[in-house]
N, C-alpha and C positions, 0 to 999 in steps of 0.2 A: 790741647791744640791752641795755638796762638792766633788770636783774631787779627785779621789784616785791617789796620786802621789808617792806612795811608790816605784814603779818600777823605776821612774826617779831618786829618791834618791839612790837606790841601784846601778843603772848604774853609777852615779856620783862617787860612792865609789869604782867602779871597780868590782862590784859583778854582775854576770849574774844570773838572776832569771830563773832557769830551773824548770818548774813545773813537777810534776810526770806525767808520760804518761800512758794512759789507752788504752785497745783494743777498736776497733770500736764498735759502737752500733750494735745489731743484726737487721735483717730486720723488725721484729715485733716492736722493740723499735723505729726505724726510722719512720715507718708508723704511729705509735701512735703520735709522735711529729708532723709529717707533717699534720695529720688530725686536729690538733688543730687550724689551719688556722691563728695562730698568727705569721705572717711572713712579712718581707719586701723583695721586689723583686729588685734585682740589676743586670739586664741583664742576665748573665749566672749563677748567684749565687743567691739563696734565703737564707735568714737568718731567722730561726725559733727561737722563744724564749719561754722558759718554766721555771717553778720553782717547787720546791717540796712542798712549802707551799703557799696557797692563802692568808692567814692571819697569823700574828705573834703577839707575846707579847714580852715584854722586856725580854732579856736573850735568846731568841730563836736563833737558827742557821738556816739560810735559804740557800738553794742551788739554784742557777740560772744557767740554761744552755742555750747555743746558739748552733744551729746546722746549719752549712753551707751546704746546699744542692747544689751540683755542677753538672751542666748540662753535659751530656755525651759528651766526646771529649775534655773537659776542665779540668784544674787542678788549685789548688792554692798551695802556698808554706807553709812550716812549720813556726814556730815562732822563728827560730834561728836568732838572730840579727847579726850573723857573716856570713849569707848566702852570697855566692859568685856570684855576678851578678844578683841577684834578690831581690825583695822586700819581706821581711818576713811578714807573716800574723800577725797583731797586734790587740789586744783587750784592750781597756782602759775602766775600770769599773767605772761608776759614781754612787755613793751611797749617800743617804742623811746623814746629820750630825747626829751623834749618832750611825751610823752603821760602822762596821769595816770589810774590806776585809781581810780574814785570809789565803786563799789558792786559787790558780788558777791551774786547771788541764786540760791538753790537751790530746786529743786522740793521740795515737802513730802514727807518720807519716810513710810513705813508701817511698822507693826510686822511683823517678819519671822516671829515665831512666838509662839504663846500662852504666857503665863507667863514670858516673858523680856523684857528691856528692850532687846533689839537692834532697831535701826531701820535701814531701808535701802530698797532698790528692787528689784523683781522684773523688770519688763520694760524699763524705761527710766528715765533720770534726766536732767533738763535743768538746766544751770547757765549763767547769763548774767552777763557782766561789762559794766559801763558804763565807758567810757574817754573822757576829755576830751582833745581834741587842742589842747594849749596852745601848742605851737610845731610847725608843720608840718614833718615830715621832708622832706629834699631829694628823696628818691625814694620810690617805692612801698615799703611796709613790711609786716612780718608781726606778727601778734599770735599768740603761741604759748602754748598751755595745756599745761604739764607736769603729767601726771596720775599718780596712784598710787592703787591700790585693792586690796581683797581680794575675790575672787569665790569663792562657795561653792555647792556643790550639797549633796545629802543625804549624800555620802560624803567630801568633801574640800574644802579651801580652798586657793586659789592666790593668791599675791601677784604683782601685775603693775604695770608702769609703762608709760606711753606718752605720746605727744604728739598734739596736734591743732593745725593751723595755718590761719589765715585771712590771705590777702594783701589789702591795701587800697591803692588808688592814691591819689595826692595831686593830683587834677585837678579839684577842685570836688566839691560834694555830689551824689552819685548813689545812689539807693535800690536795694536788691536785691529779689528776689522774697520774701525772708524778713522784710521790713520790718514787715508786719502782725503776724506772730507775735512778733517781738522788741519791738515797740512796747508790747505789753501787760505787758512785764517792766520 
C-alpha cells in the first residue's frame, strides 16, 4: 500500500490543510455505525470504520468514515496542528496504489472548557475521506486510517495510537448500508 503523504508536503510548503467541518452525526446515524461492530478498542476510545461502497470499479469515488466513540467523562482534541499544549487528533489515510485521496472532512469541534481555546470532542468525532479509484487494484483492498490522539478526563491525559480498516472489493459498484450517512459528507 502507498502512504498518502500529501499532508506532509503541504505542511512543508507552509500550507495548513483545514478540512471542511460538518455537524455531528445524529443519534440514529451513530447507532447504525456502532451496530456494524467493525471497530477497534483503545481503552476509553473505540474507533468504528465504515464506507459508502463495499465494492468499486475504476473511476468510482468511495467515502470511508471513521467514528471515534469517546467514553463518558473523556474528550479528545480537534485536528488543529497549532493546538496550544495538547496533541491534536491526527488521521493518516493509507490507500493502495491507483487510489487518490481527494478530500478529508472533520466533524466540527466544540469548545472543551470555558475561558480556554482548546477545541475537541466529548462523545464522538466523525472523519470522512473521499477517495477516487483511478486505477482499479487487481484484488480487494484496504483503506487504513492510522490515528493518533490525546484523550483526557478531569485528572489525566493519555496519548494513544490506533488503526481502523475498511476492506473494499473490486467487483463493480455496490453500496453499503452506510451510503446515506456518508453521501451527506
